[in-house]
N, C-alpha and C positions, 0 to 999 in steps of 0.2 A: 471593844475591851473583852477579853476572855478570862474566865476564872478557872483555876485548876482545882479539881475536886477529886478526893480519894473515895472510892466506892467500896462498900461492903454488902454482903447479903441481907444485913439487917435493914438496909435502906430499900426503898421501893425503886431500885434502879433496874432497867430491863436486861442489863448485861450481867447482872449478878446471880443469875440462876446457876444450878449445879452443872458441872461438866466433869467427865472423867479424868480430864487432864489435871484436875486438882481435887483430891479426895476430900472427905470431911475433915480429915486430920491435917491436910495440907493448907497452905496459905495462898491467897490471891489478892491482888490489888490492882486497880485499873486506873489509869490517868484519863481524865474526862475533860473534853473542851465543850463548853456549853455556851450557847448564845444567851444573852441576858433577857430575851423576851419572855413574857408571863405565860403561865400555863393557860390561863383563861383567854388568852388572845387568839383571834382567829387564825393568825399565822402560827406555824409550828416552830419548835426549836430543836436543835440538832445535838447529838452527842457522838463524839468520835473517840474511839479507843485505839491509840496507835500501837499498843503492845500489852499482852496480859502480864500481871505480876502477882505474887502471892497475897492472899488475904491476910488479914490479922488474925491472931489466934482466937479471937472471940468467935470467929466464924464456925469453929467446931461445935459450938453449942446452939447454932441457930436452929430454929424449927421451921420445917418445910411442909407445904401441903402434901397429902398422901402420894400423889403421882410423882414427887421429886425423888423418892428413894430409889437408888440405882437397882436395876435388875441384872442379876448376874447371869449372863448369857454370852458365851464366847463369840457368838455371830455378830453381836453389837460392838462394833469397834469404837465408835464415838457417839456421844449424845449430849444433848443440852436440854435443860429444864427450866421452864419459866419460873421466876422468883415468887409469884403468888397467883392465885386463881383469877385475879381480875385481868391478867394478860393472857389472852387465848389466841393460839395460832388459828389462822383461817385459811391462808393461801401459801403456796410455795412455788417459786420459779427457779429454774436451774439453768445457768449458763455453761454449756458444755465447752466453751472456748477457754474460760478462765477457771473452770471448776468452782465457781462461787454459787452459793444459795442466797436467795433473797426470800425472806418470810414476812408475810403481812399478818399483823395481829390487831387486837383492839387497842388503839391509840399509839401503836409503834410499828415501825418498819425496821427489820434486821438485815444486816449484810453478814454472811458467814463465809469462812474459807472452807477448803475441802475437809478440814479436821473439825468442823463445827465449832471453830473459835469465832466469837463475835469480833468483826472488824469494825463495823459501824452500826449505831442504833439511832434512828430519827424518830422523835416523838410527834405524833400527828393528832393528838387530842388529850383530854377532852376539850371541846370548844363550845362556846355559847351559840346554840343553834335552835331552829324550829322548823317544823315542816312548812310554815308560812314564809320563810325567808327565801329570797332569791339566791342563786348560786353565789352571787358576789357581794350581797349587802344584807344586813340584818338590822340596820339602824332604825328603820321605821317599824319594827316589830317590838312590842313591849314584853311579851311573855316568852322570851327566850330562856333556855335552861342550859345548864352545863351538860353536854351531850357526849357519850362515848362514840368515838369514830371507829367503826368496824370496817376493816379492809374488805372491799368487795370484788376488786379486780387487781390482779398482779400479773403483768405480761411483759416479756422482754422483746423489744424492737431491735433486732440486729442491725437493721439498715442505719438507724440513727444512734445505735450504741446506747439506748436509753432503756430505763425501767418505767413502765406505766403503771401508775398506782392510782386507783379510785376508791374513795371511802364512802361511808354512809352519810356523812355530814355534807353541808353545802350542796344539797340536792344530788349527791352522787357525783360531783365533779371530779376531774382527774388532774393529775400533774405528772411531769417526767422528772426522773433522777438519773444522774450519771451512773453507769454500771461500775465504774471503778471506785466511786465513792458516793453513796446515795445521799450523803449529807449535802452534796452539791445538786441542787435542784432548781427547777424552773418555777415560775409563778403558776398559781392555780388557774386552769382554764375554766371560766364560769359558764359551763355548758352542762345541764343535766345529762347524766350518761347512766349511771348505775342506779340500783335500788337504794332508797334512802331510809332503810331500816336494818336490823340485824338479820332477819330471817327470810326476806324475800330473795329469790335467787337472782343472780347475775352470772352470765357465762360469756367470756370473750376470748377470741383468738385472732391471730393475724393470718390472713391468707390473701391470695392473688385476686385481682379484678381486672376485667378487660372492657371497661365501659367506653362507649362511643367510638369504637374501633381504635382506641388509643393503645399504646404499649402497655403491657402488663405491669401493674403497680400493686403494692401491698396497701390493704386497708384493714381497719379493725372492724370485725364482725362481732356483734354483741347482741345477746338476747336478755331482756330484763322483765322480771315479774312486776306487775303493778302492785306497789305497796299500799295504795289508796290513802297515802298521807300527803295531803296539801294539794294546791292547785297546779303545782309545777309537774306533777306526774303526767298530765295531759301532754307535755312536751316530750315525754320518753316514750317511743314506740316499743312494740313487743320485740321486733328484730330490726336491725339497721346495720348499714355499712357506714362507718365513720372514717373521716380523713385523717391520715397521718403526715400530711404535708405541713412543713414548717409555716408559721405565719398565722393569719387570722382564721383559716380553715380548719386548724388543728381540732380534732375531736368533734367537728360538726359533721351532721349527716350530709353525705354527698348528694348534691342535686344539680341537675342541668336546667330544669324549669320547674314550674309549679306542679306539673303532671309527671315529671320524670324525677322521682326522689327514691333514693335506695332505702326503703323501709316497707314494713308491713305491721299493721296494728289490729287490735281487736275492735269490733264494732263499739261505738261510744256507749250505747245503752247496755252493753254487756261487759264493759271493761272492768267494772268493780265486782262482777260476779264470776265471770269466766276467766279464771286465773291460770296462767300456764307456768309451769316450772321448768327452767332451763338447766338441763343436767350435763350436756356435753355437746361439743361442736368440732367439725373437721371439714376438710375440703379434699376434692379430688382435682383432676386436670380442668374439668368443665363445670363442676357443681360445688355448692357450698351447703353443708348440712347442719341442722340443729336437731339434738335429741331432746325431747320434751316429755313431760308427764301433764296431762290436762284431762278435763272431764270428757267422758265418753260422748255426752250430748250437751249442747249448749242451752237446752230447754230446762227451765226450772222444775217442771213436772217430773222430768227424768233424771233428777239429781242422784237417785238411788242407784243409778247404773254404775256410778263410781268413775274410776280414772283408768285411763289407758296410757300406753307410751306410743308416741308417734315420732316419726322422722320427718322433719320439715326440710325441703329442698328448694334452692333457687339457682338458676344459672349464673355463673360467676361473670357473665357478659351482660346481664340483665340490670340496666341502670334504673329501672322502675319497679323491680320485683314483681313484674306481671307473671313470671313463671312459677311463683310460689306454689308449691304443691306439699300436701301432707299425705302420709301412708302409715297405718298402724303397724307397730313392731310387736311381734308376739313371741313369748319364750314359753314353751310347754314342757312340763315336767314329765317323768316317765309314767305317772299315774293320770296324765291328762290335765293336771293343775296348770292353770294360766298364770304365770308370774307377771303380773301387769305393770308393775312399777319399776322403771330402770332407776338404779341408784348411782351407777357410774359406768364408764365405757372407756375402752382404748382402741385405737386403730393401730394395726401392726402388719408386717409382711408375713405372708404365709410360708411356713416350712414345707418341705416336700410331702410330709404325711398329711397335714391339713389340706394342702393344696390338691392332692389326689382325691381326698374325701369329698372336697367341695367342687371338683372338676374345674379348678382353675390352675393357672400356671404358678409354679414356686415364685415367691416374691410378690404375688398379687396382694392387694390391700384386704385385710380382714377387719371386721368390726366385732369386738368381743365385749359383751355387756353383762352386768350383774344385775339381777332382777329380784324383787321381793313380791310377796303377796301383800295386799292392803289390809289395814285395820278397818273393818266395817267398810263404809263407802268413802274413805278419805284418801289422801295420798301419803299418809303416814305408813311406813313399812311395818309388817308383822315379822315374827321370828321364823320365816320360812324363805329361803333364797335359792336361786339357781343362776348358773353361768351358761350363757348361750352364745354360740359362734356364728357369725354370718359372713359371707363373702360380699365385698362391695360391689362385685360384678352382679351378684344376685339381687342385691338391694336396688342397683340402677335399673335392672331388668324389670323388677316388680313396679317400679316408678313408671317405666315406659308402658307396662301393660295396663296399668290404671289409666294413664292418659289416653291410650288407644280406646279403652271402653267408652271414654267420653266422646272421642272423635269418630268412632265408627258407628255410633248410634246405640250401642249396648247400654250405656248409662244415660239417664235423662237430666240428672241435676248434678251440679259440681259439689253439692253438700257442704258449703262453706259459707253459711249464713252468719257465722260469728266473726268473720274477717271484714274489716271496713273497706268500703269501696263498692264499685259496681261489679257484682258477681253475676254473670250471665249464665243462662242455660247452656248445656253442651250444644255445639253446632249441629245443624241438620246433616245427615250422612250425605256425601256427594257434593259437598260445598267446595271442593278443590284439594289439590295436593299440598302437603305441609312438608317442606324440605327439612326444616329444623324447628323443633318445638321450643328452642330458646329464643325464637322470634314471635312466638304466640303469647296470647293472654291466656294462661291456664287457670291458676287459682282454683284448685279443686282438692277435695279430700277423698282419696282413693278408697274404693270399697274392698279390695283384695289385699289382705294384710301380708306382711313379710314374716314367714314363720320359721323358727328354728326349734328343734328339740334340744333340750338341755344336756350339756356335757357332764355336769356334776351338780348335785343339789345339796343344801345344808339346812338343819333346823336352827338356824341363827341368822341374824341380819348381817349381810355383807355390805360394806360401805365404800370400798375403794379397789381399784384394779389397775395394774399395769402389767406389761408382758415383755417377753424376750424371745427373739428368734435366733436359734443356733442350729445351723446346718438343717437337719431334717425335722427338728422338733420346735414346738412352741410351748414356752413355760409361762404360766401366769402367776403373778404375786397378788394375793387377795387380802384386804384388810377387813376386819370385822368390827361390829359395834362394841365389842368387849376388849378391844385393844390388842387382838392377836393378828399375826401376819402368816398366812398360809402360802405354801409353794405347791402349785398344781400343774402336773404335766398334762397337756391337752394332746393325748395320744391319738384321738380321732375327734371329728366334729361333734359327735354325740357321746363321747367317752372322755372323761377326764379322771385323773388319779392324784390325789393329794399324797405327797411324800415329804412334807416337812412343815413344822409350825414353830413359831417363837412368840413370846409375848413382849410387845413394845411398851404398852402402858395399861396396866390392869383397869378394866371397867370404863375406859374412855375410848371412843370411837377413833379409828384411823381415818384420817383426812383423805379426800379424794386425790389430792395432788401428791402422787409418788413419781419419783424419777430414778431411772437406772443410770449409773455413771457411764460416761463415754467409753470406758474400757470393759464395760459389761461385767465388772467383778464386784461392784458395790450398788447398794440400793438405798435411797434417801426416803425416809418415811416419817410421818409425824401424826401425833394426836394433838388435841387442843393444848396440851401442856408439855409435850416432850417431842424433840426432834432427834432422830436416830440415824446413824449411818451403819448399814447392815452389810456384812461380807456374805456375798451369795455362796461362795465355795464352802463356808464353815456352817452354812444352813443345815439343821438337822434333817435327816431323811436319807434317801439314796445318795450315793456319792455324786458329786458334781460331775465327775469324769463321764458319767453316763449321759449327761445332758448339756453342760456347759463346758466346752472343751477349750481351754486356753493352751499356751505353748507348754507349760509344765504338765498338763494332763497328757498331751501327745508324746512328751518325752517319756513320761512314766509308763504308758501303755505300749511304747514301740517295741519293748523286749518281749511281748507276748500277744497272742491273738485271743479274741474271745472264743468260746466254745461253740461247736456247731449246734444246730437245732436238734433237740431230742427226738428220738423216732418212736413209733408204735405207741403213741399216747392214746390212751383209752380211758373211758368212764363206765363204771359198772354200777347200776342203780341198786341200792340196798333197801331203801325205805322211802317214805314220803319226804324225808328231810336229810338223807344222807347218800353219799356217793363215794365210791372208791376209785381213785385215779391210779393208773399204772403206766409205765413207760420202760424203754430200754435204756440201760446205763450208758453213759458216755465215758469211754475208757481214757487212761492217761495217754498223753501224746507220746508216740514212739520216738520222737526226736529229742524228747526231754526226760531224763531219768531223774532229775532233781525234784520236780514238782509236778503234780497232776495237771491236766488241762482243764479240770473242772472242780470248782469249790462247792457247789451247791446248785439248787434249783429254786425258781420262783414259779408257783402255779397262780395264774390270774383267772378269775372266773366272774361272770356277771350274768344277771338274770335279763332275759329279753321278754318285753311285755307283748301282749296281743297285737299291739299297733307297731311292732318292730322297733320300739325304743328300748334303749338299754338302761338298766340301772347303774348305779355306782359300781365300778370295778373293785373287787376285793382281791387280796393276794396273801398267800402264805410262803414263807421261806422254808426250805427243806434242805438239810445238810446232805452232802455226798457221803456214802454211796446208795442212799435209799432209792428205790425204784417204785414205790407205791405210797399213797397217802390218802387217808380217810378224812372227808369233810362232812360234818354232821349238822351244820347250822343253815341248811337250805329251806326254801319255801315249798310247801306241798303243791303238787300239780303245776309246776312252773317250768318254763323252758330256759335252759341255761346254756352258755357257751363258755368254753375254757381253752387256755393254752398253757404250755410250759416253756420256760426259758432257762437255759443254763448260764451261770455266770462264774468268773474267775477273777484273777487280779487285773485283767485287762478291761473288765467291765462286763455287760450283758451280752450274750449271744443272740443268735437268731431265734424267733419263736417257732414252736412246733406249728403243725397244722391246728386249726381250730376244731374242737369236737363239740358236738352239740348233743344235748340229752334232756330228757324231761323227767322230773321227779314224780313219784306215784301220787295220786290224789289222796287227800284226807277229807273228811266231812267238814263242812263250813264251820269256821270258828267264830263267826260273828252273825248276829241276827240281821234281817232286813232293816232298812232305815225309813224314817219319815212315813210311817204307817198312819193313814188317816181314814176315817169312816164317815159316811154321809147317808143319812136315811133318805131314801128315794120314795117312799110310799109306806103304806101300812104293812107291806109284807116283803119289802125289798131293802137292802143296805148295800151301798156300793163301797168297796174297800180299794184303796189305792196305796202303793208303796214304791220304794226304790230298792235296788239291790243292796246287799251288804257292802261294806268297804272292800275295794278291790283286793286288798292284801288278806281278806278274810275268806275268799272264795275257796282257796285250797284245791282248785281245780276248775271245772266248768259247771256253772249253775244250770241244772236241768229244769228245774221248776220250783213251785212253792206249794206248801200246805197252808190253806186259809182255813183256820178253826174257829169254831164259835159255840157258845152255849148260852141258854136263856137264863136270866137271873130274875127271881122272884123277889119281891120287896121284903119279905120276912127273913131272907137268908143272906148270908154273905157270900162272896164269890167262891170261897173255899169249900162251902157246903153245897154248891150247885152241881147239876149234873155234869158228867164228863164232856169233854169237847167232841163235836162233830167236825170232821176235817173234809174239805174239798180240795182236790189236787188240780193245779193248773200247770201245764208245761209251757215253757216260754223259751224266747231266744235269750241266750246267755248275756248278750251284749246290749239288750234293751235297757234304757236308763229309767224307765218307769213302767209300772204294771198296774193292772186293776182287775177286780173281780166282783161280780154282783151276786150277793147271797140272796136267794129267793125262798118262797114258801115259808116266810117267818110269820110270827103272831103279831097282830095289830097292837100298838101301844105297849110293847114289851121290851125291856132292856136286855141287850146281848152283850157278852163279853167276847171280844174278838182279838185273835192274834194271828201272826204269820211267821212261818219259818222256811228257810231255803234248803234245798237238798241237792246233792250231786251223786256221782256214781259210787262215792264211798259212804254215804249216809246223810243223815239229816242234821242240820245245824241248830243252834239255840234259837228260841222263839223271841219275838218282840214282846215287850211288856203289854199286858192285856189293855185293850181299849174298849170302853163301854159306850154303846150307842143304843138309843131307843127308837123303835120303829114309829112311824107317824100314826096319828088317828084318823087320817083321811088322805085322799089323793092329792098329789101336786097337780098344778094346771099344766096342760100341754104346752109345747113350745109354740111361740107366736109365728105367724107367717109374716115375712117381712119382704118388702120390694122397695125399690127406688122409684119415687114418682117424678122428680124433676131434679135438675142440677143447675147451677149458675157458677160464676167465678169464685164465690165465697160461701156457697151454701149447698146443702143437700136436703131435700125433702124426702122423708121416709114415710111409707105407707105400711101400716101394720094391722093385722086382724088377729082373732083368737077364737078357737072353737069353743064350744060349750064346756064349762068346767063345773065339776060337782060342787066346788066351793067358790065363792065369789072372789075375783081377782081384785086386788087392792092397789097394785103398782106394776108398772113395767120398768125394766132397767134397759137403757139403750147403751150400748158399748161400741166405741169407734176408736180408729187409729189411723195414721197414715201408714201406708203399706211398708215403708222402711223402718217404722218404729217397732220396738219390742213390747211396749207396755200399752194397755188399753186405757182409755179414759171413759168414764161412766156418767150418764145422766139418769136420774130417777123421774120417771113420768107418773104421777098419780092417776088412778083410774077409777071412775065412779060407776062403770058398767052401763053407761047410758047409750054407747055406741059401739057397734061391732067393728066398724071401720074407722081407723084413726090415722092421724098424720102428725109428723113433728119435723120441724126444719132445724138442721144443725147450721149454725151461723159462724162467722169469723174464720172460715177455712181459707186455705191457700189455693190460688188458682192452679189449673193444670196439674193437680195432685190426685193420686189415686188413694181412695179411702176404703177401709174395710169396716163393716157394720155387722152386728148381730144383736139380738134382743133375748131377754128372759122375762118371764112373768112370775109374779108373786101372789100367793094367797095366804090364808091363815096358817097353813101347814108348811110353807117353805117356798123354795124358788124352783122354777121348772127347769127343764134341760134348755140349753141354748138353741136358738134357731139356727139354720144354715147361714153361713156367712156370706154376705153380698158384697160386691166390689163395685164401686162408683168412682168416677173421676170428674172432678170439677172442671169447668170450662176455663178458657183463657179470659183474662180480663179485657175489658173494652179497650183500655189504653194500649195494651200490648197488641191487640188485634188491629186497631187503627194505625199502629206504628209499622205495620207491614208484616206482622206474624201471620202464619198460616192459621186457617180456622181450626177450631178444636175438634178432636175426634173423641168425643165423649163415649165412654164405654161403661155400661152398668150391667149388673146381672149377678145371679148367684154364682158362688165360686164353684159349686158342684154341678150347675145346670147350664152355665154359659149364656144366660139370657141377656139380650140387649134391651136397654131402657130407651126412653125418650129423652130428648134434649130440650130442656126448658128451663126457666129461672124466674127471676123477679122481673116486673114490668120494665124497669130501666134497663136491665141486662138484656131483654128481649128487644127493646128498641135499638140498643147499641149494636147487637148482633145483626138485626135486620139492616141498619145502615152500613154496616161493615160489608154485609154480603152484596148490597147494591153497589157499593164503591168497588168492591172486588171484581164483580161481574163486568162492571163498566171498564175497569182497567184491562181485564182480559180481552174484551172486544177490541179495545184500541190497539192493544199489542198484536192481536191477530191480524187486523187491518194492515199494520206497519209491516208485519212479516210477509203478508200476501203481496203488497205492492213491492216490496224490496226483492222477493223472490222472482216475481215477474220481470223486474228490471235485470236481475242477474242472468235469467234465462235468455233474455233478449241479447245479451253480450256473450253468450256461451260459445259462439264460433270464434270470438276474438282471442280467447285464452283458455288453457287447459286448467282445470280445478281439481285439487285433491284435498278434500276437507274432512276433518275430524269433528265428531260431536259425541256427546254423551248419550247412551241409550240405557236406561235403568232397567229395561225389561230383560235384556239378554246379557248385559255385561260386555257387549262388544262395541266397536266403533263403527259408525256408518261410513260407507264408502261411497262417494259420488264419482262415477266413471268419467274419465276425460273425454273430450270430444275430438282430440286429434290422435294421430297415430305416432307410435315410436318415440314416445316422450321419456325423458328421464328427469324426475322431479324431486325436489328437496322440500321437506316441510319442517320448519323449526320446532324443536321440542324443548330443550334447555340449552340456550347458547353456552358454549360452542358445540353442543351435541346435536345431531340431526338424525332424523329417520328419513330414509328415501325409498321411493317406489321405482322399480325397473321393469319395463315391459319388453316383450320380445319384439320380433320384427313387425308385428301388427298388433294393434290394440284390441281388446276384447270388445265385441260388438253387443252392446245392450240396447235393446229397442223398448225396453219398458223403463219405468220409473222406480223399479225395486231397488232398494238400498242393499249394497253388499257389505259384508261384515268382515272385520279384522279381529281375530281373537287374541287373548293375552299371550305374550311370548314368555316363556319361563326357561331359561337356558343358562348354564354355567358361563361365568365370565372368563374370557381367555384373552391372550394378547394377540387379538386379531384386529385388524383395521376394518375390514369389510366382512360382516357376517350376513348371510342372506337366508331367507326362509321363504317357503312357499306362500304366495298370496295371489289368489285367483289365478290370473294367467301371467302374473308377474312375480315380483318377489320384494320383500322388505329387508332393507339392510341397515346396519348401524355403523356409524363411523365414530371414532375415538370412543369406542365402547368402554374402555377401561376407566374413562374419566366420568362415566355416568354417575350421578348422585343416586342415592336410594331413598327417594321421597316416600311419604306415606300416601298410598293410593286410596282415594275415597269412593272410586266407581265400584259398582257391583261386578263381581269377576265371573261367577258362573252361576247358574240357576240353583246348584246346590250349595253355594257358598255366598251367602247374602251380603256379607259385608267382609272386606279384606281385613286380615290381621296384619301385624308388623311384618312386612316383607323385607328380607335382606338385600344386600347389593347384587344378588344373583338374579334378581328379577328385572326384566325390562318392562316398564310400564307402558301400556298402549293408551295413555291419557296425556295429551299435551297441555302445556300451560296455555 
């Protein structure tokens, strides 16, 4: 039985929000079909709106929350506003086939037509729930509460014509809705999928999978942050592939066996600490990617390192996620700022301009991301953002480069201790060819980041991005945290230009889900309370005809041609901040007497930093017929580039040649930063500082004046003697400087300051820092050596020379070589012994550690000792399992000394036992080889042999001469490919046992069936050469090329399977 209800905006109905189709003075009434089920029921009820009708007159006096008042902007064609602040939009999905939009909110799902009129609204909550409830049942849980259902996943499955929606209740379980009418829905699938709270991230998309050599099928790739709420979170992995097949497998993780399961997860003991935020995902032909924000280190002691953005990749044919790999994604600003937190991203085809910049073909896939700097050491974004552009080809190349570092011996560890499962060390070099890494067990975190310089930077938080490719250009639409929508032309990979902005919803962030209409003329964008349809052509800024050309633009511009490039464009430097541009005028077209061929000019100019990165492009519009223009807002001592473009009714013309110029220097406008002083004795003070902010240099910093004056206790600093200054000349690009003031008075306070200078003068000084010299001498630096090592410990031996003041304590500082921060242990000292020892325990096996020490007396801390480097041994378990014996290296970093190999008694016994077993195995193998070789030699007259083997010393292949004449032999390499040896009329006569060698062949691939090359007295040929694979070669190639890098298909490898 259905009940007919009339709705008004005074009621809490989700479809009664404001829409421009009915103003505040108009009327609206909706017919509603509602199921009789209760709000508190775990099952949801539906609302269907067959057609909109006017509201009652009372609606004109309704009060709305602040974001509901309409924004007057001609670019916004249609919009819809939520009826109250309890209903927040979270996700949008767009069906380009029907032009419908689907919006997930708190407790509701909406279905809109292309004009943003509500067609259907389905209520999904609140429901009685608890983190302790199972996805299907809450009857056994007593403390359930009425819980808001936040939409976490909203994805369109075109193959089944269904809308997949997952909420935060019922452990993040999902259900499917019909796209034509979302009120027609299937039963909830009781499988935990999404995060079960409001703020933990979940990102899902549908992509191809090629598991078990089966035909390609679509699966749901999903990454989920651990909410740490309830026991069922252990059943939700970090990333997984979930089935979209009808029936009992729907939304379940795809698995073939217990070991072959399409998921990757965080190590159990780190799962509640090492949280990963999933921001974006996409796929290529062979790979699936997730963009994440996660801690730089999984170690709790290094939490202050903060967060980074990483791309995670897995092969789409990998049914066990063994190929899971992570690489850091870095976005650098023009001043070197690292924008570490990805906020949103989009993949798009490259226009001709960006394709040329990135050295890829037009139409190649690009990854465009918006990044922010962090607040402190959290993943919360600060008000500083940048846009960076990457080619997917370069991304894949960097992944391959990092993988090869592991496989060619350059990297020792996979650096993935936070991922669950058996993470092994990188393989030993020379362990064989790898035809495809999609068949390998990778699981590594690459050390070489993917870096891009920013195209444009903002002093506000960016929250959303989508992009459009039209002919030669790429245009990005970027949302901000304050409800604004920007239009940015990505003219180059490292240069962007904003040319339009409108406000969608003041002071409310733009959601990351933005969609461009299939005809490229409209953009759908939303905030938590407003959904808007924006006309791209009416967007404020430069005319759309310059960037987005539809048929009307082409017709409008067909009557005229854009102007040619202006000539004789020059820049004349006038001062440190001003330049005068001049150029030759473009005259009216001789063929047209009615209108000139030029309406005006645009001068674009941008500053180029010392690292060849460009700042934001600025521009000025100049009316015709001007032929010069003065710009006076430049930065002193800076390099600039500029170009001029003419425009008329047909659009922008060709740009002129780029002119380069440098403004005159001015004295530094800012003081040095981070000035610190340290008393190092009764007569010395060390001063350290950093340069002024880069934008305050106003040229090249040549040096610094370090000034000081003594302060007596009876006078203030203002009445003290004048400053004495010492000058130090430095490299302008050094990031840290120091100077030691000497010949000072014992126990005296000094006021110290530092100021920078360049060729134009001296800048302001840093505020005075007061430091007092010591009353006595500091102790000398300790002498430190490594006495012994084991698999989990280092024993350090340290001595100290005589000190004028008794030493009270030593500080032992150590870290793993890959870490950035030192750990410290304080070692009390009573002065009873000159020679002392300390053992560091609980260390990792086969790990390189750095160690140094300082000494402390009553006056302070000594200088640090030289750093020593020590490596722990392999554990007894690894050695007995067949690992090679450890190559322990110890010594001073500066001296290269080797130390002894020793450890605890148990480790010594295990190592001795391992050596005995290893030597015995070697003897047995040698005996077998000797007997077998004698047997083969005895049969040498019966057959001809042509054998390959590895020789790591030369990188060549050993050749055993045949014993018969005139033979033509084939040796299998990769079936059906063969290498063959051809001899002349007589075979070479070798009377000794010396091996002959075959060097690496490096030759272009050609359409030839039989390619031969000189080999001893014969030749080496290749058949079906064009079908050779390009495997990864693990053999050493040349004496000057220790390990091969990734070689392309133009190399023929002299290493057989």
